[in-house]
C-alpha positions in Angstrom: 61.3 91.9 36.0 64.9 90.8 35.3 66.7 87.5 35.6 68.2 88.8 38.9 64.7 88.8 40.4 64.6 85.0 39.9 68.2 84.3 40.9 68.9 86.7 43.8 66.7 84.8 46.3 69.0 81.7 46.0 72.4 83.4 46.0 73.3 82.4 49.6 73.9 78.9 51.0 71.0 78.9 53.4 68.7 80.0 50.6 69.9 77.2 48.4 69.4 74.7 51.2 65.9 76.0 51.7 65.2 75.4 48.0 66.7 71.9 48.1 64.7 71.1 51.3 61.5 72.5 49.8 61.9 70.6 46.5 62.6 67.3 48.4 59.6 67.8 50.6 57.5 68.7 47.6 58.4 65.5 45.8 57.5 63.4 48.8 54.3 65.2 49.5 53.1 65.3 45.9 53.8 61.6 45.2 51.8 60.5 48.3 49.3 63.3 47.9 48.1 61.9 44.5 46.8 58.8 46.3 45.2 60.9 49.1 43.3 62.9 46.5 42.3 59.9 44.4 41.1 58.0 47.4 39.3 60.9 49.0 41.5 60.8 52.1 42.3 64.5 52.3 40.6 64.8 55.7 42.7 61.9 57.0 45.8 63.6 55.6 45.0 66.8 57.4 44.5 64.9 60.7 47.6 62.9 60.2 49.7 66.1 59.7 48.4 67.3 63.1 48.8 63.9 64.6 52.6 64.0 64.6 52.7 67.2 66.6 52.9 65.6 70.1 55.9 63.5 69.0 57.8 66.5 67.6 56.9 68.6 70.6 58.2 65.9 73.0 61.4 65.7 71.0 61.9 69.4 71.3 61.2 69.4 75.0 63.3 66.3 75.9 66.0 66.8 73.3 65.8 63.7 71.2 65.3 63.1 67.4 62.2 64.8 66.0 62.0 62.0 63.4 61.7 59.4 66.1 59.1 61.4 68.0 57.0 62.0 64.9 57.3 58.3 64.0 56.0 57.2 67.4 53.2 59.8 67.2 52.2 58.6 63.7 51.9 55.0 65.0 49.7 56.1 67.9 47.6 58.2 65.6 47.0 55.3 63.1 46.5 52.8 66.0 43.9 55.1 67.7 41.9 55.5 64.5 41.9 51.8 63.8 40.9 51.1 67.4 37.9 53.4 67.3 36.8 52.0 63.9 37.1 48.3 64.9 35.6 48.5 68.4 32.7 50.9 67.9 29.9 51.4 65.4 31.2 54.9 64.6 32.4 55.8 61.2 36.1 56.0 60.6 36.0 59.8 60.1 34.7 60.1 63.7 37.9 58.5 65.0 40.0 60.7 62.7 38.3 63.8 64.0 38.8 62.8 67.6 42.4 61.9 67.2 42.9 65.1 65.1 41.8 67.4 67.9 43.3 65.2 70.7 46.8 64.9 69.2 46.9 68.6 68.3 45.9 69.6 71.8 48.4 67.2 73.3 51.1 68.6 71.2 50.4 72.2 72.2 50.2 71.1 75.8 53.6 69.4 75.7 55.3 72.3 73.9 53.8 74.8 76.3 56.1 73.3 79.0 59.1 74.6 77.0 60.7 77.8 78.1 60.8 79.0 74.5 57.1 78.1 74.0 56.3 80.6 71.3 59.4 80.1 69.3 59.3 76.3 69.5 55.6 76.1 68.6 56.1 78.5 65.7 59.0 76.4 64.3 57.1 73.1 64.7 53.8 74.4 63.2 55.2 76.5 60.4 58.6 75.1 59.8 61.9 76.8 59.3 62.8 76.6 55.6 65.9 78.7 56.0 67.2 76.8 59.0 67.7 73.4 57.3 71.2 72.0 57.7 73.1 69.6 55.5 72.5 66.6 57.8 68.8 67.6 57.8 68.8 67.6 54.0 70.6 64.3 53.8 68.1 62.6 56.1 65.3 64.2 54.1 66.7 62.9 50.8 66.9 59.4 52.2 63.3 59.5 53.3 62.3 60.9 49.9 64.1 58.1 48.1 62.3 55.5 50.2 58.9 57.2 49.6 59.4 57.4 45.8 60.7 53.9 45.4 57.9 52.5 47.6 55.4 54.5 45.6 56.7 53.0 42.3 56.6 49.4 43.8 53.1 49.9 45.2 51.7 51.7 42.1 49.6 48.8 40.8 48.2 47.6 44.2 47.3 51.2 45.1 45.7 51.8 41.8 43.5 48.7 42.0 42.7 49.6 45.7 41.7 53.1 44.6 39.3 51.6 42.0 37.9 48.8 44.1 38.9 47.3 47.4 36.9 44.2 46.5 38.7 43.8 43.3 42.0 44.2 45.0 41.0 41.4 47.5 39.9 39.2 44.6 43.3 39.6 42.9 45.1 38.7 46.1 46.6 42.2 46.6 45.9 42.3 50.3 44.1 45.7 50.4 44.5 46.1 54.2 48.2 45.7 54.0 48.4 48.1 51.0 46.3 50.6 52.9 48.6 50.3 55.9 51.7 50.8 53.7 50.1 53.9 52.2 49.7 55.3 55.8 53.4 54.6 56.3 54.2 56.6 53.2 52.1 59.4 54.4 53.9 59.4 57.7 57.3 59.4 56.0 56.3 62.3 53.8 55.0 64.3 56.8 58.0 63.5 59.0 60.4 64.3 56.2 58.7 67.6 55.4 58.0 69.3 58.7 61.5 70.8 59.0 61.1 72.9 55.8 57.3 73.3 55.5 56.0 72.8 59.1 53.4 70.3 60.3 50.5 72.6 59.5 51.6 73.9 56.2 52.8 70.5 54.8 49.1 69.9 54.1 49.2 72.6 51.4 51.9 70.6 49.6 50.3 67.3 50.4 47.0 68.2 48.7 47.5 71.4 46.7 49.7 70.1 43.8 47.9 66.7 43.5 44.5 68.4 43.5 45.6 70.8 40.8 47.1 67.9 38.8 43.7 66.1 39.0 42.1 69.1 37.2 44.5 68.9 34.2 45.6 65.3 33.9 43.5 62.5 32.5 45.6 59.6 33.6 47.2 58.7 37.0 50.8 58.7 35.6 50.3 62.2 34.3 48.9 63.2 37.6 52.2 62.3 39.2 54.1 64.3 36.6 51.9 67.3 37.0 51.9 67.1 40.8 55.7 67.0 41.1 56.1 69.8 38.6 53.5 72.0 40.3 55.0 71.3 43.7 58.4 72.3 42.4 57.0 75.5 41.0 55.2 76.4 44.2 58.4 75.9 46.2 60.5 78.0 43.8 57.9 80.8 43.5 57.1 80.7 47.2 60.7 81.2 48.2 61.2 83.9 45.6 58.2 85.8 46.8 59.2 85.2 50.4 62.6 86.9 49.7 61.2 89.9 47.9 58.2 90.5 50.0 59.8 89.7 53.4 57.3 87.1 54.5 57.6 83.6 55.9 59.1 81.1 53.3 57.2 78.0 54.6 53.8 79.8 54.5 54.4 81.3 51.1 55.2 77.9 49.6 52.0 76.4 50.9 50.0 79.5 49.9 51.3 79.4 46.3 50.3 75.7 46.0 46.8 76.5 47.1 46.5 79.7 45.0 47.6 77.8 41.9 44.8 75.3 42.5 42.1 78.0 42.6 43.7 79.7 39.6 43.6 76.6 37.5 40.1 75.7 38.7 38.8 79.2 37.9 40.5 79.1 34.5 39.1 75.7 33.7 35.6 76.8 34.7 35.7 79.9 32.5 37.0 77.9 29.5 34.3 75.3 29.9 31.6 78.0 30.3 32.9 79.7 27.1 32.8 76.4 25.3 29.3 75.7 26.4 28.2 79.2 25.3 29.9 78.7 21.9 28.2 75.4 21.4 24.8 76.8 22.4 25.3 79.8 20.0 26.2 77.5 17.1 23.2 75.3 17.9 20.8 78.3 17.8 22.2 79.5 14.5 21.9 76.1 13.0 18.1 76.0 13.6 
């Protein structure tokens, strides 16, 4: 394997834009994803990714900004979950599940009205990494900057909220508002990533690198560093494999992120098993 193997996939302009778009989406997703993993909100993240589908589908069908459509759908999704939670005795995950299925079905129903049904649905669900334009990348970069800056500003309130909502309330950090702002950050990350990764596959970037970071990092700041690094690696390797194997770039990026998690998890399990066996062996010899 030569240096050309690593450089050739990014020789052309559209390939370079795909890399930039993927890295930008990865930064947004991994920063927000750390809080999703720490707070046990992965199911919500999955549902939220599907929840923006109707807005994007409507934008494709009626020819207006997909960002606007996704934003409106995100508001409806969050409002619906909160409505079910507040006005019934059902647990919050019930509302999430209902909105998850409902919004996904509505999105597919809307996009089915398009003449290019199959192509539009594929693009929305799985992204078009190699179709990103410079205006798309600029808009994505602005969203990424907002997400990262907001994550830095909200670091302490989110950390306290993750440890204890009651403690956050005692310290006057307004946990409900902080939680709502986290949902806004999730929405921004999803909306800013669907162009390059797709609404379905963005979940791989949203959870994969942060979950892997949780296996190797012992502090939250290190989780952020590991998560961003692992996300960048999965984007780069995913696009390289996509080029050489002739498979979809968006899917490959998400697949690499998930595969790295299981690789790290298996390696960690084997190392710990070997360490336990070594300790047990030394203990028997010491008797």
